[in-house]
mmCIF file of the N, C-alpha and C atoms, coordinates in Angstrom:
data_MODEL
# 
_entry.id   MODEL 
# 
loop_
_atom_site.group_PDB 
_atom_site.id 
_atom_site.type_symbol 
_atom_site.label_atom_id 
_atom_site.label_alt_id 
_atom_site.label_comp_id 
_atom_site.label_asym_id 
_atom_site.label_entity_id 
_atom_site.label_seq_id 
_atom_site.pdbx_PDB_ins_code 
_atom_site.Cartn_x 
_atom_site.Cartn_y 
_atom_site.Cartn_z 
_atom_site.occupancy 
_atom_site.B_iso_or_equiv 
_atom_site.pdbx_formal_charge 
_atom_site.auth_seq_id 
_atom_site.auth_comp_id 
_atom_site.auth_asym_id 
_atom_site.auth_atom_id 
_atom_site.pdbx_PDB_model_num 
ATOM 1   N N  . MET A 1 1  ? -23.171 37.108 240.539 1.00 0.00 ? 1  MET A N  1 
ATOM 2   C CA . MET A 1 1  ? -23.879 36.739 239.294 1.00 0.00 ? 1  MET A CA 1 
ATOM 3   C C  . MET A 1 1  ? -24.470 35.357 239.438 1.00 0.00 ? 1  MET A C  1 
ATOM 4   N N  . LYS A 1 2  ? -25.733 35.257 239.123 1.00 0.00 ? 2  LYS A N  1 
ATOM 5   C CA . LYS A 1 2  ? -26.384 33.976 239.220 1.00 0.00 ? 2  LYS A CA 1 
ATOM 6   C C  . LYS A 1 2  ? -26.200 33.215 237.880 1.00 0.00 ? 2  LYS A C  1 
ATOM 7   N N  . THR A 1 3  ? -26.249 31.885 237.986 1.00 0.00 ? 3  THR A N  1 
ATOM 8   C CA . THR A 1 3  ? -26.182 31.052 236.816 1.00 0.00 ? 3  THR A CA 1 
ATOM 9   C C  . THR A 1 3  ? -27.158 29.881 236.961 1.00 0.00 ? 3  THR A C  1 
ATOM 10  N N  . LYS A 1 4  ? -27.549 29.332 235.864 1.00 0.00 ? 4  LYS A N  1 
ATOM 11  C CA . LYS A 1 4  ? -28.525 28.238 235.900 1.00 0.00 ? 4  LYS A CA 1 
ATOM 12  C C  . LYS A 1 4  ? -27.759 26.944 236.189 1.00 0.00 ? 4  LYS A C  1 
ATOM 13  N N  . LEU A 1 5  ? -28.417 25.926 236.782 1.00 0.00 ? 5  LEU A N  1 
ATOM 14  C CA . LEU A 1 5  ? -27.906 24.661 237.097 1.00 0.00 ? 5  LEU A CA 1 
ATOM 15  C C  . LEU A 1 5  ? -28.999 23.661 236.813 1.00 0.00 ? 5  LEU A C  1 
ATOM 16  N N  . THR A 1 6  ? -28.704 22.653 236.080 1.00 0.00 ? 6  THR A N  1 
ATOM 17  C CA . THR A 1 6  ? -29.640 21.562 235.804 1.00 0.00 ? 6  THR A CA 1 
ATOM 18  C C  . THR A 1 6  ? -29.250 20.361 236.535 1.00 0.00 ? 6  THR A C  1 
ATOM 19  N N  . LEU A 1 7  ? -30.291 19.803 237.281 1.00 0.00 ? 7  LEU A N  1 
ATOM 20  C CA . LEU A 1 7  ? -30.075 18.644 238.100 1.00 0.00 ? 7  LEU A CA 1 
ATOM 21  C C  . LEU A 1 7  ? -31.052 17.587 237.704 1.00 0.00 ? 7  LEU A C  1 
ATOM 22  N N  . THR A 1 8  ? -30.713 16.340 237.815 1.00 0.00 ? 8  THR A N  1 
ATOM 23  C CA . THR A 1 8  ? -31.609 15.222 237.559 1.00 0.00 ? 8  THR A CA 1 
ATOM 24  C C  . THR A 1 8  ? -31.979 14.647 238.916 1.00 0.00 ? 8  THR A C  1 
ATOM 25  N N  . VAL A 1 9  ? -33.301 14.739 239.268 1.00 0.00 ? 9  VAL A N  1 
ATOM 26  C CA . VAL A 1 9  ? -33.785 14.417 240.604 1.00 0.00 ? 9  VAL A CA 1 
ATOM 27  C C  . VAL A 1 9  ? -35.110 13.648 240.432 1.00 0.00 ? 9  VAL A C  1 
ATOM 28  N N  . ASP A 1 10 ? -35.305 12.739 241.330 1.00 0.00 ? 10 ASP A N  1 
ATOM 29  C CA . ASP A 1 10 ? -36.506 11.944 241.396 1.00 0.00 ? 10 ASP A CA 1 
ATOM 30  C C  . ASP A 1 10 ? -37.758 12.885 241.468 1.00 0.00 ? 10 ASP A C  1 
ATOM 31  N N  . ARG A 1 11 ? -38.780 12.548 240.748 1.00 0.00 ? 11 ARG A N  1 
ATOM 32  C CA . ARG A 1 11 ? -40.019 13.461 240.742 1.00 0.00 ? 11 ARG A CA 1 
ATOM 33  C C  . ARG A 1 11 ? -40.590 13.680 242.108 1.00 0.00 ? 11 ARG A C  1 
ATOM 34  N N  . GLU A 1 12 ? -40.605 12.645 242.908 1.00 0.00 ? 12 GLU A N  1 
ATOM 35  C CA . GLU A 1 12 ? -41.112 12.843 244.267 1.00 0.00 ? 12 GLU A CA 1 
ATOM 36  C C  . GLU A 1 12 ? -40.312 13.845 245.107 1.00 0.00 ? 12 GLU A C  1 
ATOM 37  N N  . ALA A 1 13 ? -38.943 13.789 244.899 1.00 0.00 ? 13 ALA A N  1 
ATOM 38  C CA . ALA A 1 13 ? -38.129 14.671 245.606 1.00 0.00 ? 13 ALA A CA 1 
ATOM 39  C C  . ALA A 1 13 ? -38.369 16.093 245.115 1.00 0.00 ? 13 ALA A C  1 
ATOM 40  N N  . VAL A 1 14 ? -38.595 16.279 243.847 1.00 0.00 ? 14 VAL A N  1 
ATOM 41  C CA . VAL A 1 14 ? -38.922 17.617 243.319 1.00 0.00 ? 14 VAL A CA 1 
ATOM 42  C C  . VAL A 1 14 ? -40.192 18.137 243.933 1.00 0.00 ? 14 VAL A C  1 
ATOM 43  N N  . ALA A 1 15 ? -41.202 17.303 243.994 1.00 0.00 ? 15 ALA A N  1 
ATOM 44  C CA . ALA A 1 15 ? -42.485 17.693 244.559 1.00 0.00 ? 15 ALA A CA 1 
ATOM 45  C C  . ALA A 1 15 ? -42.318 18.080 246.053 1.00 0.00 ? 15 ALA A C  1 
ATOM 46  N N  . ARG A 1 16 ? -41.543 17.354 246.757 1.00 0.00 ? 16 ARG A N  1 
ATOM 47  C CA . ARG A 1 16 ? -41.311 17.632 248.213 1.00 0.00 ? 16 ARG A CA 1 
ATOM 48  C C  . ARG A 1 16 ? -40.594 18.980 248.378 1.00 0.00 ? 16 ARG A C  1 
ATOM 49  N N  . ILE A 1 17 ? -39.577 19.190 247.584 1.00 0.00 ? 17 ILE A N  1 
ATOM 50  C CA . ILE A 1 17 ? -38.771 20.415 247.802 1.00 0.00 ? 17 ILE A CA 1 
ATOM 51  C C  . ILE A 1 17 ? -39.677 21.642 247.330 1.00 0.00 ? 17 ILE A C  1 
ATOM 52  N N  . LYS A 1 18 ? -40.483 21.459 246.355 1.00 0.00 ? 18 LYS A N  1 
ATOM 53  C CA . LYS A 1 18 ? -41.356 22.586 245.926 1.00 0.00 ? 18 LYS A CA 1 
ATOM 54  C C  . LYS A 1 18 ? -42.402 22.922 246.996 1.00 0.00 ? 18 LYS A C  1 
ATOM 55  N N  . ARG A 1 19 ? -42.921 21.867 247.655 1.00 0.00 ? 19 ARG A N  1 
ATOM 56  C CA . ARG A 1 19 ? -43.879 22.110 248.792 1.00 0.00 ? 19 ARG A CA 1 
ATOM 57  C C  . ARG A 1 19 ? -43.128 22.792 249.918 1.00 0.00 ? 19 ARG A C  1 
ATOM 58  N N  . LEU A 1 20 ? -41.952 22.366 250.183 1.00 0.00 ? 20 LEU A N  1 
ATOM 59  C CA . LEU A 1 20 ? -41.174 23.010 251.319 1.00 0.00 ? 20 LEU A CA 1 
ATOM 60  C C  . LEU A 1 20 ? -40.847 24.430 250.978 1.00 0.00 ? 20 LEU A C  1 
ATOM 61  N N  . ALA A 1 21 ? -40.496 24.754 249.783 1.00 0.00 ? 21 ALA A N  1 
ATOM 62  C CA . ALA A 1 21 ? -40.210 26.098 249.349 1.00 0.00 ? 21 ALA A CA 1 
ATOM 63  C C  . ALA A 1 21 ? -41.465 26.946 249.508 1.00 0.00 ? 21 ALA A C  1 
ATOM 64  N N  . ARG A 1 22 ? -42.597 26.424 249.069 1.00 0.00 ? 22 ARG A N  1 
ATOM 65  C CA . ARG A 1 22 ? -43.887 27.189 249.118 1.00 0.00 ? 22 ARG A CA 1 
ATOM 66  C C  . ARG A 1 22 ? -44.181 27.454 250.605 1.00 0.00 ? 22 ARG A C  1 
ATOM 67  N N  . ARG A 1 23 ? -44.053 26.436 251.440 1.00 0.00 ? 23 ARG A N  1 
ATOM 68  C CA . ARG A 1 23 ? -44.348 26.624 252.895 1.00 0.00 ? 23 ARG A CA 1 
ATOM 69  C C  . ARG A 1 23 ? -43.474 27.696 253.504 1.00 0.00 ? 23 ARG A C  1 
ATOM 70  N N  . ARG A 1 24 ? -42.218 27.761 253.078 1.00 0.00 ? 24 ARG A N  1 
ATOM 71  C CA . ARG A 1 24 ? -41.291 28.706 253.629 1.00 0.00 ? 24 ARG A CA 1 
ATOM 72  C C  . ARG A 1 24 ? -41.370 30.031 252.922 1.00 0.00 ? 24 ARG A C  1 
ATOM 73  N N  . GLY A 1 25 ? -42.085 30.133 251.902 1.00 0.00 ? 25 GLY A N  1 
ATOM 74  C CA . GLY A 1 25 ? -42.189 31.410 251.175 1.00 0.00 ? 25 GLY A CA 1 
ATOM 75  C C  . GLY A 1 25 ? -40.967 31.786 250.422 1.00 0.00 ? 25 GLY A C  1 
ATOM 76  N N  . THR A 1 26 ? -40.261 30.787 249.865 1.00 0.00 ? 26 THR A N  1 
ATOM 77  C CA . THR A 1 26 ? -39.028 30.971 249.222 1.00 0.00 ? 26 THR A CA 1 
ATOM 78  C C  . THR A 1 26 ? -38.942 30.189 247.931 1.00 0.00 ? 26 THR A C  1 
ATOM 79  N N  . SER A 1 27 ? -37.871 30.223 247.239 1.00 0.00 ? 27 SER A N  1 
ATOM 80  C CA . SER A 1 27 ? -37.755 29.445 246.007 1.00 0.00 ? 27 SER A CA 1 
ATOM 81  C C  . SER A 1 27 ? -36.933 28.188 246.212 1.00 0.00 ? 27 SER A C  1 
ATOM 82  N N  . VAL A 1 28 ? -37.037 27.269 245.253 1.00 0.00 ? 28 VAL A N  1 
ATOM 83  C CA . VAL A 1 28 ? -36.267 26.056 245.307 1.00 0.00 ? 28 VAL A CA 1 
ATOM 84  C C  . VAL A 1 28 ? -34.755 26.440 245.189 1.00 0.00 ? 28 VAL A C  1 
ATOM 85  N N  . SER A 1 29 ? -34.465 27.408 244.361 1.00 0.00 ? 29 SER A N  1 
ATOM 86  C CA . SER A 1 29 ? -33.067 27.898 244.201 1.00 0.00 ? 29 SER A CA 1 
ATOM 87  C C  . SER A 1 29 ? -32.537 28.413 245.516 1.00 0.00 ? 29 SER A C  1 
ATOM 88  N N  . ALA A 1 30 ? -33.323 29.187 246.268 1.00 0.00 ? 30 ALA A N  1 
ATOM 89  C CA . ALA A 1 30 ? -32.843 29.715 247.507 1.00 0.00 ? 30 ALA A CA 1 
ATOM 90  C C  . ALA A 1 30 ? -32.660 28.605 248.561 1.00 0.00 ? 30 ALA A C  1 
ATOM 91  N N  . LEU A 1 31 ? -33.531 27.648 248.577 1.00 0.00 ? 31 LEU A N  1 
ATOM 92  C CA . LEU A 1 31 ? -33.351 26.493 249.450 1.00 0.00 ? 31 LEU A CA 1 
ATOM 93  C C  . LEU A 1 31 ? -32.045 25.728 249.153 1.00 0.00 ? 31 LEU A C  1 
ATOM 94  N N  . PHE A 1 32 ? -31.825 25.559 247.864 1.00 0.00 ? 32 PHE A N  1 
ATOM 95  C CA . PHE A 1 32 ? -30.610 24.881 247.466 1.00 0.00 ? 32 PHE A CA 1 
ATOM 96  C C  . PHE A 1 32 ? -29.364 25.655 247.853 1.00 0.00 ? 32 PHE A C  1 
ATOM 97  N N  . GLU A 1 33 ? -29.371 26.958 247.672 1.00 0.00 ? 33 GLU A N  1 
ATOM 98  C CA . GLU A 1 33 ? -28.244 27.810 248.091 1.00 0.00 ? 33 GLU A CA 1 
ATOM 99  C C  . GLU A 1 33 ? -28.002 27.705 249.594 1.00 0.00 ? 33 GLU A C  1 
ATOM 100 N N  . GLN A 1 34 ? -29.102 27.762 250.392 1.00 0.00 ? 34 GLN A N  1 
ATOM 101 C CA . GLN A 1 34 ? -28.948 27.683 251.836 1.00 0.00 ? 34 GLN A CA 1 
ATOM 102 C C  . GLN A 1 34 ? -28.379 26.287 252.189 1.00 0.00 ? 34 GLN A C  1 
ATOM 103 N N  . TRP A 1 35 ? -28.887 25.268 251.562 1.00 0.00 ? 35 TRP A N  1 
ATOM 104 C CA . TRP A 1 35 ? -28.396 23.883 251.872 1.00 0.00 ? 35 TRP A CA 1 
ATOM 105 C C  . TRP A 1 35 ? -26.920 23.724 251.560 1.00 0.00 ? 35 TRP A C  1 
ATOM 106 N N  . THR A 1 36 ? -26.510 24.220 250.400 1.00 0.00 ? 36 THR A N  1 
ATOM 107 C CA . THR A 1 36 ? -25.101 24.065 250.006 1.00 0.00 ? 36 THR A CA 1 
ATOM 108 C C  . THR A 1 36 ? -24.253 24.991 250.866 1.00 0.00 ? 36 THR A C  1 
ATOM 109 N N  . ALA A 1 37 ? -24.660 26.129 251.270 1.00 0.00 ? 37 ALA A N  1 
ATOM 110 C CA . ALA A 1 37 ? -23.864 26.978 252.169 1.00 0.00 ? 37 ALA A CA 1 
ATOM 111 C C  . ALA A 1 37 ? -23.695 26.297 253.488 1.00 0.00 ? 37 ALA A C  1 
ATOM 112 N N  . GLY A 1 38 ? -24.740 25.610 254.022 1.00 0.00 ? 38 GLY A N  1 
ATOM 113 C CA . GLY A 1 38 ? -24.631 24.839 255.272 1.00 0.00 ? 38 GLY A CA 1 
ATOM 114 C C  . GLY A 1 38 ? -23.635 23.745 255.157 1.00 0.00 ? 38 GLY A C  1 
ATOM 115 N N  . LEU A 1 39 ? -23.658 23.005 253.996 1.00 0.00 ? 39 LEU A N  1 
ATOM 116 C CA . LEU A 1 39 ? -22.699 21.941 253.781 1.00 0.00 ? 39 LEU A CA 1 
ATOM 117 C C  . LEU A 1 39 ? -21.280 22.448 253.757 1.00 0.00 ? 39 LEU A C  1 
ATOM 118 N N  . ALA A 1 40 ? -21.110 23.610 253.098 1.00 0.00 ? 40 ALA A N  1 
ATOM 119 C CA . ALA A 1 40 ? -19.694 24.172 253.007 1.00 0.00 ? 40 ALA A CA 1 
ATOM 120 C C  . ALA A 1 40 ? -19.230 24.577 254.437 1.00 0.00 ? 40 ALA A C  1 
ATOM 121 N N  . ARG A 1 41 ? -20.070 25.120 255.263 1.00 0.00 ? 41 ARG A N  1 
ATOM 122 C CA . ARG A 1 41 ? -19.686 25.488 256.635 1.00 0.00 ? 41 ARG A CA 1 
ATOM 123 C C  . ARG A 1 41 ? -19.237 24.241 257.432 1.00 0.00 ? 41 ARG A C  1 
ATOM 124 N N  . ARG A 1 42 ? -20.020 23.174 257.227 1.00 0.00 ? 42 ARG A N  1 
ATOM 125 C CA . ARG A 1 42 ? -19.749 21.993 258.035 1.00 0.00 ? 42 ARG A CA 1 
ATOM 126 C C  . ARG A 1 42 ? -18.646 21.121 257.431 1.00 0.00 ? 42 ARG A C  1 
ATOM 127 N N  . GLU A 1 43 ? -18.155 21.469 256.247 1.00 0.00 ? 43 GLU A N  1 
ATOM 128 C CA . GLU A 1 43 ? -17.167 20.621 255.553 1.00 0.00 ? 43 GLU A CA 1 
ATOM 129 C C  . GLU A 1 43 ? -15.947 20.430 256.494 1.00 0.00 ? 43 GLU A C  1 
ATOM 130 N N  . GLY A 1 44 ? -15.529 19.204 256.646 1.00 0.00 ? 44 GLY A N  1 
ATOM 131 C CA . GLY A 1 44 ? -14.358 18.914 257.439 1.00 0.00 ? 44 GLY A CA 1 
ATOM 132 C C  . GLY A 1 44 ? -14.547 18.871 258.907 1.00 0.00 ? 44 GLY A C  1 
ATOM 133 N N  . LEU A 1 45 ? -15.764 19.173 259.433 1.00 0.00 ? 45 LEU A N  1 
ATOM 134 C CA . LEU A 1 45 ? -15.995 19.112 260.855 1.00 0.00 ? 45 LEU A CA 1 
ATOM 135 C C  . LEU A 1 45 ? -16.300 17.634 261.222 1.00 0.00 ? 45 LEU A C  1 
ATOM 136 N N  . PRO A 1 46 ? -15.821 17.122 262.307 1.00 0.00 ? 46 PRO A N  1 
ATOM 137 C CA . PRO A 1 46 ? -16.118 15.726 262.708 1.00 0.00 ? 46 PRO A CA 1 
ATOM 138 C C  . PRO A 1 46 ? -17.597 15.727 263.193 1.00 0.00 ? 46 PRO A C  1 
ATOM 139 N N  . PRO A 1 47 ? -18.172 14.563 263.315 1.00 0.00 ? 47 PRO A N  1 
ATOM 140 C CA . PRO A 1 47 ? -19.543 14.476 263.791 1.00 0.00 ? 47 PRO A CA 1 
ATOM 141 C C  . PRO A 1 47 ? -19.683 15.095 265.170 1.00 0.00 ? 47 PRO A C  1 
ATOM 142 N N  . LEU A 1 48 ? -20.919 15.588 265.478 1.00 0.00 ? 48 LEU A N  1 
ATOM 143 C CA . LEU A 1 48 ? -21.112 16.255 266.721 1.00 0.00 ? 48 LEU A CA 1 
ATOM 144 C C  . LEU A 1 48 ? -20.679 15.537 267.948 1.00 0.00 ? 48 LEU A C  1 
ATOM 145 N N  . GLY A 1 49 ? -20.944 14.213 267.980 1.00 0.00 ? 49 GLY A N  1 
ATOM 146 C CA . GLY A 1 49 ? -20.524 13.420 269.131 1.00 0.00 ? 49 GLY A CA 1 
ATOM 147 C C  . GLY A 1 49 ? -19.034 13.416 269.355 1.00 0.00 ? 49 GLY A C  1 
ATOM 148 N N  . GLU A 1 50 ? -18.271 13.411 268.229 1.00 0.00 ? 50 GLU A N  1 
ATOM 149 C CA . GLU A 1 50 ? -16.867 13.433 268.438 1.00 0.00 ? 50 GLU A CA 1 
ATOM 150 C C  . GLU A 1 50 ? -16.400 14.828 268.865 1.00 0.00 ? 50 GLU A C  1 
ATOM 151 N N  . ARG A 1 51 ? -17.067 15.860 268.391 1.00 0.00 ? 51 ARG A N  1 
ATOM 152 C CA . ARG A 1 51 ? -16.658 17.247 268.769 1.00 0.00 ? 51 ARG A CA 1 
ATOM 153 C C  . ARG A 1 51 ? -16.921 17.478 270.252 1.00 0.00 ? 51 ARG A C  1 
ATOM 154 N N  . LEU A 1 52 ? -17.930 16.810 270.818 1.00 0.00 ? 52 LEU A N  1 
ATOM 155 C CA . LEU A 1 52 ? -18.301 17.079 272.209 1.00 0.00 ? 52 LEU A CA 1 
ATOM 156 C C  . LEU A 1 52 ? -17.636 16.068 273.177 1.00 0.00 ? 52 LEU A C  1 
ATOM 157 N N  . ARG A 1 53 ? -17.098 14.989 272.640 1.00 0.00 ? 53 ARG A N  1 
ATOM 158 C CA . ARG A 1 53 ? -16.561 13.956 273.510 1.00 0.00 ? 53 ARG A CA 1 
ATOM 159 C C  . ARG A 1 53 ? -15.468 14.523 274.356 1.00 0.00 ? 53 ARG A C  1 
ATOM 160 N N  . GLY A 1 54 ? -15.490 14.301 275.670 1.00 0.00 ? 54 GLY A N  1 
ATOM 161 C CA . GLY A 1 54 ? -14.540 14.823 276.546 1.00 0.00 ? 54 GLY A CA 1 
ATOM 162 C C  . GLY A 1 54 ? -14.681 16.229 277.082 1.00 0.00 ? 54 GLY A C  1 
ATOM 163 N N  . LYS A 1 55 ? -15.677 16.939 276.616 1.00 0.00 ? 55 LYS A N  1 
ATOM 164 C CA . LYS A 1 55 ? -15.888 18.269 277.045 1.00 0.00 ? 55 LYS A CA 1 
ATOM 165 C C  . LYS A 1 55 ? -16.370 18.360 278.490 1.00 0.00 ? 55 LYS A C  1 
ATOM 166 N N  . TRP A 1 56 ? -17.149 17.374 278.868 1.00 0.00 ? 56 TRP A N  1 
ATOM 167 C CA . TRP A 1 56 ? -17.700 17.319 280.246 1.00 0.00 ? 56 TRP A CA 1 
ATOM 168 C C  . TRP A 1 56 ? -17.262 16.015 280.833 1.00 0.00 ? 56 TRP A C  1 
ATOM 169 N N  . ALA A 1 57 ? -16.515 16.037 281.867 1.00 0.00 ? 57 ALA A N  1 
ATOM 170 C CA . ALA A 1 57 ? -16.071 14.811 282.546 1.00 0.00 ? 57 ALA A CA 1 
ATOM 171 C C  . ALA A 1 57 ? -17.184 14.280 283.366 1.00 0.00 ? 57 ALA A C  1 
ATOM 172 N N  . ALA A 1 58 ? -17.426 12.951 283.248 1.00 0.00 ? 58 ALA A N  1 
ATOM 173 C CA . ALA A 1 58 ? -18.534 12.298 284.009 1.00 0.00 ? 58 ALA A CA 1 
ATOM 174 C C  . ALA A 1 58 ? -18.227 12.449 285.514 1.00 0.00 ? 58 ALA A C  1 
ATOM 175 N N  . GLY A 1 59 ? -19.140 12.880 286.217 1.00 0.00 ? 59 GLY A N  1 
ATOM 176 C CA . GLY A 1 59 ? -19.021 13.025 287.710 1.00 0.00 ? 59 GLY A CA 1 
ATOM 177 C C  . GLY A 1 59 ? -18.031 14.126 288.111 1.00 0.00 ? 59 GLY A C  1 
ATOM 178 N N  . ALA A 1 60 ? -17.778 15.030 287.236 1.00 0.00 ? 60 ALA A N  1 
ATOM 179 C CA . ALA A 1 60 ? -16.847 16.104 287.545 1.00 0.00 ? 60 ALA A CA 1 
ATOM 180 C C  . ALA A 1 60 ? -17.414 16.997 288.680 1.00 0.00 ? 60 ALA A C  1 
ATOM 181 N N  . ALA A 1 61 ? -16.576 17.483 289.494 1.00 0.00 ? 61 ALA A N  1 
ATOM 182 C CA . ALA A 1 61 ? -16.978 18.381 290.552 1.00 0.00 ? 61 ALA A CA 1 
ATOM 183 C C  . ALA A 1 61 ? -17.518 19.645 289.933 1.00 0.00 ? 61 ALA A C  1 
ATOM 184 N N  . ARG A 1 62 ? -18.573 20.149 290.518 1.00 0.00 ? 62 ARG A N  1 
ATOM 185 C CA . ARG A 1 62 ? -19.178 21.377 290.014 1.00 0.00 ? 62 ARG A CA 1 
ATOM 186 C C  . ARG A 1 62 ? -19.025 22.490 291.052 1.00 0.00 ? 62 ARG A C  1 
ATOM 187 N N  . ALA A 1 63 ? -19.036 23.736 290.643 1.00 0.00 ? 63 ALA A N  1 
ATOM 188 C CA . ALA A 1 63 ? -18.932 24.847 291.570 1.00 0.00 ? 63 ALA A CA 1 
ATOM 189 C C  . ALA A 1 63 ? -20.222 24.823 292.386 1.00 0.00 ? 63 ALA A C  1 
ATOM 190 N N  . PRO A 1 64 ? -20.113 25.237 293.663 1.00 0.00 ? 64 PRO A N  1 
ATOM 191 C CA . PRO A 1 64 ? -21.288 25.313 294.510 1.00 0.00 ? 64 PRO A CA 1 
ATOM 192 C C  . PRO A 1 64 ? -22.345 26.263 293.891 1.00 0.00 ? 64 PRO A C  1 
ATOM 193 N N  . ASP A 1 65 ? -23.589 25.836 293.949 1.00 0.00 ? 65 ASP A N  1 
ATOM 194 C CA . ASP A 1 65 ? -24.695 26.656 293.462 1.00 0.00 ? 65 ASP A CA 1 
ATOM 195 C C  . ASP A 1 65 ? -25.860 26.519 294.369 1.00 0.00 ? 65 ASP A C  1 
ATOM 196 N N  . ALA A 1 66 ? -26.060 27.507 295.202 1.00 0.00 ? 66 ALA A N  1 
ATOM 197 C CA . ALA A 1 66 ? -27.149 27.452 296.263 1.00 0.00 ? 66 ALA A CA 1 
ATOM 198 C C  . ALA A 1 66 ? -28.509 27.253 295.657 1.00 0.00 ? 66 ALA A C  1 
ATOM 199 N N  . ARG A 1 67 ? -28.764 27.954 294.520 1.00 0.00 ? 67 ARG A N  1 
ATOM 200 C CA . ARG A 1 67 ? -30.074 27.801 293.859 1.00 0.00 ? 67 ARG A CA 1 
ATOM 201 C C  . ARG A 1 67 ? -30.303 26.402 293.377 1.00 0.00 ? 67 ARG A C  1 
ATOM 202 N N  . LEU A 1 68 ? -29.357 25.791 292.788 1.00 0.00 ? 68 LEU A N  1 
ATOM 203 C CA . LEU A 1 68 ? -29.454 24.435 292.309 1.00 0.00 ? 68 LEU A CA 1 
ATOM 204 C C  . LEU A 1 68 ? -29.616 23.505 293.454 1.00 0.00 ? 68 LEU A C  1 
ATOM 205 N N  . ASP A 1 69 ? -28.870 23.675 294.528 1.00 0.00 ? 69 ASP A N  1 
ATOM 206 C CA . ASP A 1 69 ? -29.004 22.827 295.684 1.00 0.00 ? 69 ASP A CA 1 
ATOM 207 C C  . ASP A 1 69 ? -30.388 22.876 296.282 1.00 0.00 ? 69 ASP A C  1 
ATOM 208 N N  . TYR A 1 70 ? -30.938 24.136 296.379 1.00 0.00 ? 70 TYR A N  1 
ATOM 209 C CA . TYR A 1 70 ? -32.265 24.346 296.866 1.00 0.00 ? 70 TYR A CA 1 
ATOM 210 C C  . TYR A 1 70 ? -33.348 23.621 296.023 1.00 0.00 ? 70 TYR A C  1 
ATOM 211 N N  . LEU A 1 71 ? -33.235 23.793 294.745 1.00 0.00 ? 71 LEU A N  1 
ATOM 212 C CA . LEU A 1 71 ? -34.213 23.142 293.817 1.00 0.00 ? 71 LEU A CA 1 
ATOM 213 C C  . LEU A 1 71 ? -34.112 21.688 293.848 1.00 0.00 ? 71 LEU A C  1 
ATOM 214 N N  . LEU A 1 72 ? -32.916 21.153 293.885 1.00 0.00 ? 72 LEU A N  1 
ATOM 215 C CA . LEU A 1 72 ? -32.751 19.655 293.946 1.00 0.00 ? 72 LEU A CA 1 
ATOM 216 C C  . LEU A 1 72 ? -33.300 19.118 295.225 1.00 0.00 ? 72 LEU A C  1 
ATOM 217 N N  . GLU A 1 73 ? -33.108 19.839 296.349 1.00 0.00 ? 73 GLU A N  1 
ATOM 218 C CA . GLU A 1 73 ? -33.654 19.365 297.602 1.00 0.00 ? 73 GLU A CA 1 
ATOM 219 C C  . GLU A 1 73 ? -35.151 19.487 297.599 1.00 0.00 ? 73 GLU A C  1 
ATOM 220 N N  . LYS A 1 74 ? -35.709 20.547 297.102 1.00 0.00 ? 74 LYS A N  1 
ATOM 221 C CA . LYS A 1 74 ? -37.107 20.780 297.064 1.00 0.00 ? 74 LYS A CA 1 
ATOM 222 C C  . LYS A 1 74 ? -37.884 19.768 296.238 1.00 0.00 ? 74 LYS A C  1 
ATOM 223 N N  . HIS A 1 75 ? -37.265 19.427 295.080 1.00 0.00 ? 75 HIS A N  1 
ATOM 224 C CA . HIS A 1 75 ? -37.995 18.541 294.115 1.00 0.00 ? 75 HIS A CA 1 
ATOM 225 C C  . HIS A 1 75 ? -37.409 17.091 294.121 1.00 0.00 ? 75 HIS A C  1 
ATOM 226 N N  . GLY A 1 76 ? -36.699 16.724 295.273 1.00 0.00 ? 76 GLY A N  1 
ATOM 227 C CA . GLY A 1 76 ? -36.343 15.357 295.458 1.00 0.00 ? 76 GLY A CA 1 
ATOM 228 C C  . GLY A 1 76 ? -35.218 14.951 294.508 1.00 0.00 ? 76 GLY A C  1 
ATOM 229 N N  . GLY A 1 77 ? -34.377 15.881 294.093 1.00 0.00 ? 77 GLY A N  1 
ATOM 230 C CA . GLY A 1 77 ? -33.280 15.465 293.183 1.00 0.00 ? 77 GLY A CA 1 
ATOM 231 C C  . GLY A 1 77 ? -32.075 14.925 293.867 1.00 0.00 ? 77 GLY A C  1 
ATOM 232 N N  . ARG A 1 78 ? -32.078 14.924 295.221 1.00 0.00 ? 78 ARG A N  1 
ATOM 233 C CA . ARG A 1 78 ? -30.947 14.375 295.925 1.00 0.00 ? 78 ARG A CA 1 
ATOM 234 C C  . ARG A 1 78 ? -31.364 13.346 296.935 1.00 0.00 ? 78 ARG A C  1 
# 
């Protein structure tokens, strides 16, 4: 069930969001729903940098890859 929501927003912000909705062929309400759904999904997640920190060790040994070796040699990467 849908319900109305009244927000107090700067006029320029309203104009920007209406233009964005028009460009995307959607409504301001749909954009707001998408935005809040995205916020809810990300709730509680640490910043991206923190989530990725330590995933790849600097200078870690990599598995041999003949194609990569060839391309690096060919294009002066080594």
